[in-house]
C-alpha positions in Angstrom: 47.2 47.6 1.7 44.3 45.2 1.6 41.5 45.7 -1.0 38.2 45.0 0.8 34.8 44.7 -0.7 31.2 44.3 0.2 29.6 41.8 -2.2 25.9 42.2 -2.9 23.6 40.3 -5.2 22.1 42.0 -8.3 19.3 43.4 -6.2 21.9 45.1 -3.9 21.2 42.7 -0.9 24.5 42.2 0.9 25.9 38.7 0.8 29.5 38.9 2.2 32.7 40.8 2.7 35.8 39.8 0.8 39.4 40.7 0.3 41.2 40.7 -3.0 43.9 38.1 -3.2 45.0 38.8 -6.9 46.6 42.0 -8.2 43.9 44.7 -8.6 44.7 45.3 -12.2 44.4 41.6 -13.3 41.3 39.9 -14.5 39.5 37.8 -13.5 39.7 38.8 -9.8 40.3 36.3 -7.0 38.7 37.2 -3.7 38.9 35.5 -0.3 35.3 35.6 1.0 35.2 36.2 4.8 33.2 34.4 7.5 32.5 31.3 5.4 30.1 32.9 2.9 31.8 31.8 -0.3 29.0 29.5 -1.3 26.4 32.3 -1.0 28.5 34.4 -3.3 29.0 31.6 -5.9 25.2 30.9 -5.9 24.4 34.6 -6.6 26.4 34.5 -9.9 25.7 38.2 -10.8 27.2 40.4 -8.1 28.2 43.9 -7.2 31.5 44.5 -5.6 31.5 47.8 -3.5 34.9 48.9 -2.6 35.6 50.0 1.0 38.4 52.4 -0.1 38.2 55.2 -2.7 41.2 54.0 -4.7 39.5 50.6 -5.4 37.0 50.2 -8.2 33.4 49.5 -7.5 31.8 47.3 -10.2 29.3 44.7 -11.3 30.7 41.3 -12.1 29.9 37.6 -12.7 31.1 34.8 -10.5 33.1 32.2 -12.6 33.8 29.6 -10.0 34.6 28.9 -6.3 37.5 27.1 -4.7 37.3 26.8 -0.9 36.8 30.3 0.6 37.8 32.0 -2.7 35.7 33.1 -5.6 36.8 34.2 -9.1 34.8 37.1 -10.5 35.0 38.7 -13.9 34.3 42.4 -13.8 31.6 43.4 -16.3 30.7 47.1 -15.6 32.3 49.8 -13.5 29.9 51.5 -11.1 30.4 55.1 -9.9 30.9 56.2 -6.3 27.1 56.7 -5.8 26.8 52.8 -5.5 28.8 53.0 -2.3 27.2 56.3 -1.0 23.7 55.0 -1.6 24.2 51.7 0.3 21.7 52.4 3.1 21.0 50.3 6.1 18.2 50.7 8.7 20.1 51.5 11.9 18.1 52.5 14.9 20.2 54.2 17.5 19.9 57.2 19.7 22.5 59.9 19.7 23.2 63.7 19.7 23.6 66.5 17.2 25.1 69.9 17.5 24.8 73.1 15.4 27.5 74.4 13.1 25.5 76.9 11.0 22.1 76.9 12.7 20.6 79.6 14.8 20.1 77.3 17.8 22.6 76.3 20.5 23.4 73.3 22.6 22.7 69.7 21.8 19.7 67.8 20.5 18.9 64.2 20.8 17.9 62.2 17.7 16.9 58.7 16.6 18.7 57.3 13.5 16.4 55.8 10.9 19.1 54.7 8.4 22.8 55.2 7.8 24.8 55.1 4.6 28.3 55.9 3.6 27.0 59.2 2.2 24.6 60.3 4.9 22.1 59.7 7.7 18.3 60.0 8.1 17.0 60.7 11.6 14.1 62.0 13.7 14.5 64.8 16.1 11.9 66.8 18.1 13.1 70.3 17.1 12.9 71.6 13.5 16.0 72.0 11.4 16.5 74.2 8.3 17.3 72.7 4.8 21.0 73.5 4.1 21.9 73.8 7.8 25.2 72.1 8.8 25.2 70.0 11.9 27.7 67.8 13.8 26.3 64.3 14.3 27.6 61.6 16.7 27.5 58.3 14.9 27.2 55.8 17.8 27.0 52.2 16.5 30.8 51.9 16.1 33.6 50.6 18.4 34.4 54.3 19.0 31.7 56.8 18.2 32.5 59.2 15.4 31.7 63.0 15.3 31.1 64.1 11.7 29.4 67.0 9.9 26.3 66.7 7.8 24.1 69.0 5.8 20.3 68.8 6.0 19.0 68.0 2.6 15.2 67.8 3.1 12.5 66.8 5.5 11.2 63.3 5.0 7.5 62.3 5.1 6.4 61.3 8.7 3.2 60.2 10.2 1.0 62.9 11.9 2.1 63.4 15.5 5.6 61.9 14.8 8.7 64.0 15.3 10.2 65.5 12.1 12.4 63.2 10.1 15.3 64.6 8.0 17.7 63.3 5.3 21.2 64.6 5.4 24.5 64.1 3.6 27.9 63.9 5.2 30.3 66.8 4.4 34.0 67.4 4.8 34.8 63.8 5.8 38.5 63.0 6.1 39.7 59.7 4.6 39.8 58.0 8.0 36.2 59.0 8.9 35.1 57.9 5.4 36.8 54.5 5.8 35.3 54.0 9.4 31.8 54.9 8.1 32.1 52.4 5.2 33.3 49.6 7.5 30.4 50.3 9.9 27.8 50.4 7.2 29.2 47.3 5.5 29.1 45.4 8.8 25.6 46.6 9.7 24.4 45.5 6.3 25.7 42.0 6.8 24.4 41.8 10.4 20.9 42.8 9.1 20.9 40.1 6.5 
């Protein structure tokens, strides 16, 4: 199994994606940086490595040196899973949501504001209740994904705008979680 990471700078701006080439339990770590961005990683010096898969550690580290497309990073501090869940990217796309626990029926359109590995913020014309469970079609992927989310809270919006809501994904299977991470990581890098 490959061990893949999103590498960001100390301010959490995405720099590159990389695959671990050394054994996961050895230090320092040797990573093959993808798409020719090894120099960017080496220049950042202090980085965060956000694991794509749950079984891999997410941590803050320091770049030791670079050789070709590889960088050597010394782990300094382990980060909890919230580092990955909180990685948000503005992702405007139109899609649909469906009720699971709400009193309404049918489908509603929405416009995504941002997407993370842990949830989605979106605008929709009709009001939703805090705590309500919905199904959301996540569209900016090779194959759209239908996942469940729980409405956390309304977000501030300008007068006259449609309501905006923050939600968190619930009951994701491992494959759905991995596909969301891959999409969010790729969108983060494209936006950079």
